[in-house]
N, C-alpha and C positions, 0 to 999 in steps of 0.2 A: 720404405717399409711397405709391405704388402697390406691389403685390406683384410686378409685372412689371418686370424690370430689364434694361437693355442692359449689355454689357460695359463700356461707357464709364461708365455710372452706378456700377457696382461699383468700377471703378478710382478714380473721383472720391471715393467714400465712403472707400475705403482711403487715398487720399492725404491726405484731411482728418484722418485719425486717425494716420497714420504720419509726417507731415512734421516732427514734433517730434523724431524720432530722428536727424535729419541736420542739419548746419549748412552743407552745400554749397548754394551759391546756386541752382544749377539741378541738382537731384538726379536727373533723368531717370527718373521712376517708370515702370515697365513692368508690365503684367499678363502674367505668364508662364503661368498655368494657372488655369482656373476649372471647378468642378464643383458641380452642385446635388445635395445629399444629400436625397433624398425622405423618408427615414426620420426624419431630424432636422429637416427643413424649414429647411435653411440652406445658404448658399453656402460652399464651401471654396475659397480662392484662394491663389495664390502670387504675391506682388508683389516686384519687385526695385527697388533704387534705389542711388544712389551715396552713399558716406560718405568722410570724410577717411581716408587711409591713415595709421594711427598706428603701424604696424609697420615703420618705415623702417629700411633696412639701413645699416650703417656699414662702411667698408672700401673695398676697391678695386672690387668688383663692384656699382656703383651705376648702371650704364648703363640698366638696365631698371626703374628706380625709377618707380613711378606715384604721382601725387598723390592719387588716389581709388581705391577698389575697390567692387565691387558686392556688396551683401548681399541675401539672400532671406528673406522673412518669409511664414509661413503665416498667413492671415487668415480669420476666420469672420464671416459676416454673416447674420443671420436672414432668412427669407423676407419679413419686414416692414421690412427696411432698418435693423435695429438692429446696430450694430457690436458683436460679441461678444468679440473679442479678437484679439491677434496673438501668434505663437509662433515659436520657433526652427524654421526649416525644415530638415527632414531628408529629403534626396532619396532615401533608401534605404527609405522607407515602402512 
C-alpha cells in the first residue's frame, strides 16, 4: 500500500476494522474528521456508524424511540496504512 491515501482509502481501512463493532445490516459508516499528525506520522480520524439502541425506554413516552443510534470512534492509522487502534471519541479534546 502506498503512503499517499485518499479520504476514501482511510474510510475503507477504518470500516474493515470497525465493522465488527456493530450488528446493524447497513451501519452507514461516515468519515467525520481526518487530520495527519506529522510528528507521529499517522492519521487521526473520527468515524461514526450506527449501532442497535440498547437503551430503550419503557413507559408512556416512547414516541421518539429510535431503533439505532450513531456512535463515534477515534481511529489511528499509520502513514504506511497500518491500523493502530480505535478509541472512545471525546469531542472535548
